[in-house]
N, C-alpha and C positions, 0 to 999 in steps of 0.2 A: 331276680327270677320275677317276671311279670306275665299275665295272660296276653299281652301283646307281644311277647317275645316270639321270634321266628323259632321254627322247629329244628333248625339245624342242630342246636346243642343236644336236643332230644335223641338225634341220629347216632351221636357219639356214645350214647348209653346203649344202644341196641345191638343185638348180635347179628349172626349171619341172616341172609334173606334166602328162603326156601322156595324153590320153584319146581315146575315139572313141565314137560314139553306137551303140546296139545294132543298127541297122539297117544299118551299114557292112557291106561284104563282108570276109571274112576276109582275102582277098587285100590289100585296100587297108590293112588293120590291120597285117598282116605287113610290108608295104612300109614303113609308118609306123615300126614297131618298128626295122627295119634303118637307116632314115633318122636316127632319133633316138638310136640305139646303146643301146636299152633292151631288156629281155628281158619286158616285160609292159606293158600299157596298162589304164588304168581304163577302164570301161565307164559312160558317164554319160548319164542321160536329164535334159537341162537341168542343173541343179546337183545331181541326186541320183545317188548311186552305186549302180549296179544290178548291177555284176559287174565281173571282172577277167578280162583275156585275156592268157595267157602263151604263149610258145613251146611249152611243154609241152602246153597246150590244143590248140594247132595240130597238133603231132605225133601226139598220141594220138586226137584226135577228127576230124582231117581226113585226114592223110597216112595213117595206119594203116588207117583205114577206107575208103580209097579215094574219098573226097569231093573235089569240086573246091572250091578256096578262093574262086574267083570266083563260085561259085553258092551259096556258104553264108554266112549272115549271122552277125554276131558273137554276137547273142544266142542262137543254137543251140547254141554250143560254149563260151560263157563260163562261168567259175566263178562261182556264185551260190548262196546268200548269200555275202557277202564277209566274210572274216576280216580285222578291222581293230584297230587301237590308237588310243589317244589320245596327245597329248603327255606325259601324266602317266606313262605306262608307262616302265619302266626298261629299259635295255639287256639285262639278263638276262630280264625278262618276255618281250621281243620274241624273244630267241634261243630261249627255251623254246616260245614260240608257233609259230615257224618250224619248229623241229625236231620238235615233237609233230605238226604238221599237214602236214610234208614240202612247204613252200611256200618261195618265195624272195623274195617281195615282201609288204609289209604297208602298206595304205593308213592314213594317219593323219587321224582326224577329231576336229573340235571340234565337239560337238553332231552336226548331219548335214552339216556343211561339210567337205568335203576340204581338207586344208591341206597334204598332202604324201604321199610314199610312201617307206618306208625298205627297203632290201634287205638281204640277207644280207650282201652286200659292205660296205655303210655300217657295219652292226654289228660286222663283224670288223675293219674299219679303225679303229673307235672303240676296240674292245678291245685292239688292237695298240698304238695310242696311249697308252691308259691304262696297259699294261704297260711301255712305254718311260718314261714319266713315273715310275712306282714304281721302276723300276730306277735311273734318275738320283737320285731322292730317297735311295735306299738306299745307293748309291755315295757321295754326298755325306755321307752320315751316317757311314759307315765311315771315309771318309778324312779327316773332320772339316771338309770344305769346306762352304759355305754353299750352298744350292740356288737 
């Protein structure tokens, strides 16, 4: 487990990808986020990724502007085009992309097919596990125990 590892293995630990169509009301999308315990939903037109809707989009484009979430459709406030990665991107690549773009979620695509989403939390957890593994190896080396 290294920071230079591709994110493919992280995808194996992930659950279902949640999405909404662009014509959904923002209200319904926010309710879905709350029910699923996620901070963002992919916006899909059939099998095609057309946007991403985050809690930040809701706060900045609906709440602050005094709009009604029941009268606003997802396509009106979603972030598009979507910044995404492939399973071959590394953990470090993803952290850089998230940091530079000030986002929290990265859809993972193979070709044009969505295969998952990685969040900043997923990446931080991976990095913590990698650090713990390195520490165990170093302790074993120093004490002469096999790891």
